[in-house]
N, C-alpha and C positions, 0 to 999 in steps of 0.2 A: 504494500500500500504506500502511495506517495505522500500522503498527508501524515503529519505527526498525530500520535494518539492523543485523545483528550487528557487533560491534566486535572487532578484533584489536589487541592492545597489543604493540608491539615495543620492548623496553627498550634501554638504552644500553650502552656498552662496560663490561665487567665486571659487567653487570646480570643475568647468568645464572650460576647455580652450575654448576660443572663436576665431574663424577664419573668416576672410573676404573672401568670396568665389567669390567676383566680379572680382578680378585679375585672369588672366588665370591660374597662379599658386597661389592657395589660400595662404593667408598670415595670420599667427597667430598674433592676436592683444592683446590677454590676455593669459599669461602662468605664470609659476612660476617666470620666470625671466623678463617677459615683461608685462608692464601695460600701454597700450596706451589709456589713458582716452579720448583723442580727438576722437578716432575711435570707442570707445564703447559707447560714450555718445548718448543718444536718442534724437529724434527730437521733439521739443515742440509742433509741429502741429499734430504729430502722433507718440505716444510713442512706437509703434510696430517696428519702423524703426530708423535708425541711423541719427544723425544730419548732418553728412558729407556724402552727396550722390554724385555720385552713390556708393553704397555699398551693401553688403549682409552678415552681420555678423551672424554666425550660431554657435551652440554648437559643440565642438569637443570632444576630449578624456577627461576623468575625471583626476583630479590632481593625477599624478602618485606617488609622494612622500607621500602624505597623505593617499592614499588608496591602493597602490599596495600590501603591506604586508597583509592587511586584506583580499583582494580578493584572494591572493595566499593561505592563511591559509584556507579559506572557500573551495576553489576549491580542495585543497589537502586532507582535513580531513573530509569533510561532507559525502562523499561517503563510502560505506562499503568496496569497493575494487577499486584499481586504474583503472581497466578496466570498471568500472561502475561509471563514474564521475557524480557529481551533478552540473548542470549548474548554474553558478553564473554570472549574467549579470550586468554590470554597466549601469546606466541610465543617459544619457547626456541630459541636458536641458538648456535653456537660463535663467540663474539665475537673469537677469535684469528684467524679465517680471512679470506681476501679477501671483500669485501662481495658480489661476484658470486655466491659460493657461498650466502650467506645469502639473496640475492634469489631464487635458484632454489628454495630451501626454502620461502620465503614464497609463491611462486607455487603450489606444491603445497598448502601449508597453506590458502590462500584457497579453493581448490577443495574441500578437505576440510570447511572450516567451512560453506561453502554447502550441501554435501551433508548434513551433520549438521543444519543448520537446517531443511532440507526435511522432516525427520522430526518436527519440533515441530508438534503439532496446530494451535496458534493461528497459526503462520506459514503452514501449509498452507491454513488457512481464509482467511487474509488475501491469498492469491494470490502468495506468495513464489516459487512455481515459475516464474512468468512473468517475474519481474524479480529473480532472485537476485543480490544484491550484498552487499558488506561495507563498513564504515567502517574506516579505519586510523588508529591513534594511535601515534606514534613519539616516544620521548624520546632526545635526543642522537643517537648512532649509529643508533638505530632510525629516525629521520627520513631518514637517508641511505639506509638499506636500502629504505624505502618508496619514496622518490623514484627510486632506481635500478630498483626493480621496475616502476614506472609508465613509466619511460623505455624499458624493454624490452618490457613486455607491457600497457601501458595501453590499447592498442587493443582488448583483450578486453572492456573495458567492465564490469569486475566490481567497481569501486570507486565509491562514491557521494560520500563526503566523507573528507577527510584533516585531521588535526590533528598538528602537530609542535611539540615543546617543546625549546627550547634546542639546536637542531640545528646543528652546525658546518658549514654549507654552504661556507664559505670557509676553514674550518680553525681550528685553535687552536695558539698558540705552545706550549702545554703538551705537545702531542704531540711536538714537536721536542725539548723538554727531557727528556721521558720517555725518548726514544730515546738522547739524548746522555748523560744522567746517571743515569737511573732515579729521578729525584726531580721530581715534578710533581703537579699537582692530579688528574691521571689515575691517579696511583699511590696508595699507602696511607700512607706514612710517610716516614722519612728515606731518603736514597739508599742503595741496596744493590747490590753487584755482581751478585747473583743476579737482582734485578729488572731491572737494566740489560741484562744479557745476554739475558734472556727477552724484554724489550721489543724489542731490536734484531732478533729473529727472529720477531716477531709481525706478519704482513702487514697486519692491519687497522689498526694504528696509523699506517701510511703514508698512509691515506686521510684522516687528520685534519690533515695538515701545512698550515700557513697559506699562503694565496695572495692575500689582500686587500692593497690598496695599503699600502706602508710597514710591512708585517708583518715584513719582513726588511731590515735595514740592513747592507749588505755593503761591505767595504773594496774599493778599486780592485783589479781583477784577479780578484775572487771572483764567481761567478755570482749573480745576484739572484733565485734561486729555490731553495727547499729541496727541490724535486723533482730538482735536479741534483746528482749525486754529488760534484762538485767543490766544492760549497758546504759540505761537511761536514768536520769534523775527521778526520784520518787514523786516530784511535783507534777509530772505529766499524768501519772495514774491518778493522783489526788484531784487534779483539776477535772479530769474526765469523770471521776466519781461525783464531783460537785455538779457537773452538767447533768448527770443522770438524776441527781436529787432535785435539781431545779426544773429540768425540762422533761424528764422521763415520766412514764406512767407510774401511778402509785404502786409501791412494792407490796407483794402479797407474801403470806407465810409460806415457807418452803423454798423461796427463791434464795439464790446465793447472796451473801452480803454485798452491798453496793460497791465496796472497794474491789472485791474479787471480780464482780461483773465488769468493772472498769478495766481491771488488769487483763481480763480475758478479751475484751474488745480491742484494747491496745495491742495485745499479742497477735490477734487475728489480722489486724491491719499490717503489722510488721511481717507476718508469715505470708500474707498475700503478696506483699511487695517483693519479698525474697523469692517466692515461687515464680513470679513474672521475670525477675532478673535472671534466674537460672534458665528459664525457657528461652529468653533472648540470647543468653550466652551460648546455648547449644544449637542455635539456629544455623543452618547451612544454606548458602545461596542456591545450591543445586536443587534443594527441595522445592524451591519456587521457580525452577527453570531459569535462573539468572546466573551471571558470573560477574566478576569484579568490574568489567567494562560497562555493566548495566547499572552501576551504583555510584553516584557522586556523593561522597561524604565530605562536607565542608566543616572545618573546625576553626573557631575563632581563637586567636592567640594575641599576645602582645599587650594584655591588660592585667593590672594587678588583680589577682584572684585568690580567694581563700582556698587553700589546697588540703588543709587538714584540720581536724578538731581534736582537742585533748579532753579526755574524761578522767577525772581525778577522784580521790577520796577526801572529803572534808567532814570532820567530826564523825567519821565512820560511815558516811553516806556518799553514794555516787553523785557526782556533780559535773556539769560541763564547765570547763575553764574558758569563759567567754569574755575575759578582760579585753575590751576593745583597744586598750592602749598597747596590748601585746600584739605586735605585727609579725610575729615569727611565722605564722601560717598564711600570711597575706602577702603574696610575692608575685614577681614577674621577672623571670630570668631570660625571657626571649631577647635574643640579640646580644646577650652579655657573654662575651667570649671568655670571661674569667670564671663563669659559673661552672660547677662540676655536674650540674643537673639541669639541662635545658628544658626538661619536662615541666618545670615549676612555673607554669604560665597558664593562661586561659582567656576566657572572654568576659571576665568579671563576675559571671555566675557559675559557669561550668568549667572546671579545671581541664586542662588538656588531657590528662590521664582519664578523667571522667567521661571524655567524649570519644574514647577509642572503642569501636565495635569489635567484638572478638571474631566476627565472621569476615572481616576485611584485614588485609595486610597493612601495616603502617605505611608501606611504600605507595599505597593507592590514595591516601588521604590528601586533601587539598586544604591548606591553611590560608587564612586571610587575617589581616590586622587592621587597626584603625587607619593606618596610612593608605589603605586601599580605597578609602572614600576619596572621591574627586575633589578638587579645589572648590567646586561649586556646591558641594555638600558640606559646607562649613558647620552647620548646626549639628548634623549627625556625627561629623568627625570630632567635634569638641565634646559632645555628649559621650561618645564611646570611649574616648581617651580619658575623660575625667571620671567616668562612672562605670558604664556597662556596655560592652559591645554586643552582648548576647541579645538584648531586646531590640536593638536597631539593626541587626544584621540583615533582615529582609529588605531594609530600605536602601541598601548599598547598590548604587547603579551598576557598578562593574559586575557584581554578583548576579544581578538580574539578567544582564547580557549573557553571563556564563550559563545560567539556567536555560535560556533560550537556545544557546548553542548545543547544550547537552541533549535536551529533549528533541530538538529538530535535527540533530546530527550535522550541524553546520560547521564549516571551517572558520577559523578566525581571520576572515578576509580583511577586517578593519583593524586588526592588531590592537584590540581594545579590551581583551580579557587576559587574566593572568592568575597566578596562584603561587603558593610556596610549599615546599616539602615539609613534612613533619620534623620536629626536632630529632636529630640523630640520623636522618635520612639524607644522603647526599643527592646532588642533582642527578648524578649518573644512575643512582638507585631508584629515583622517583619514577613511579609508573601510574600516573593518574588516568582516569577513564576517558579523558579527551586531551587532545594535543594542544600545547601552548607554543607559540613562536618564541617567547622569551620565558624560559622556565625559571629564571631567577627573579621574575617580576619586574 
């Protein structure tokens, strides 16, 4: 088929607006400007639903500031002619829920997109009915959902190419800090009790916990895994117990004590997150009929990123050492020839080591930095250099052109795309899934 396959864009955590459809006129409760933690918090007795009932909070549009330009670029330039557009669909999902739920929805949405594309005359004429497939593009959590979908249903053969941007395949320390304190790059501002309590009962956050080597430095007697409930400070279980007392249904005789119920709920979320991590770690491209040239994995580097967290004993109790004056775990060695570990970098939210998928070779990864923003993208360049490349990565013009090239199979005729090899990979070893005229950027 001469036309590129339709593209489905799967955004990252908090990258979809949420609206309460219970009022006659639906009300948005999570947008760029509105973060109503009370109304998006989930019910401790049933995490599928909201703590404050009656309600029906559902996914709405995707984050327009983060993804509008990328969608426009793909829609404008993937097709061979303006009268033969390539469909580019945003995929909205409830980012609070377990990723398996979003994978189920993506499976159904892929079928819908294929059926809708069959109705386009230029795709019908090109023979799309004989080889109906889609391309998938995921940012951050979106990449985890895509990979999880392929691990379960890749044998259907409905996906031609995949691109993932800043996906935390081995997790991010920020997720642990968000759950522990409510203050992290995954959040919005200063720590708040409302944000912290909502985070602790948001199942999806537990899929982000870090598992790469040395991400957790634990004192003797403390488990060396954040997927183990005993590696956490007791305050997490205590606050979940408080939420159960305040928001849960009245307790009846014969039920477990509230604190045990809270511990069991916390442990289940940790166990579910670990099971998903194990499933993605064991994923093989061949299972989905893909190889490394079908997968573009973009990793953000060159920004100070928290790469590890310490768990200590204080007064005989487990506690996170989160003294923000201690910058030992907040580093960026990218470009530092004197550093003995060039891996200690990231995009401000996801450490480089947290972004490495186990089903790809390091030599295939494509790295980008804040310097890859063009001079006309001053706002995004300043924002990424000062705070966080992770969130603004989809707005990078060069990267948008790179995605068009990858999905359309185009050569770099204008010499306006580039990338960098991962730390420790030489230019001669670098083997990305598409060719660059200037491999050194």
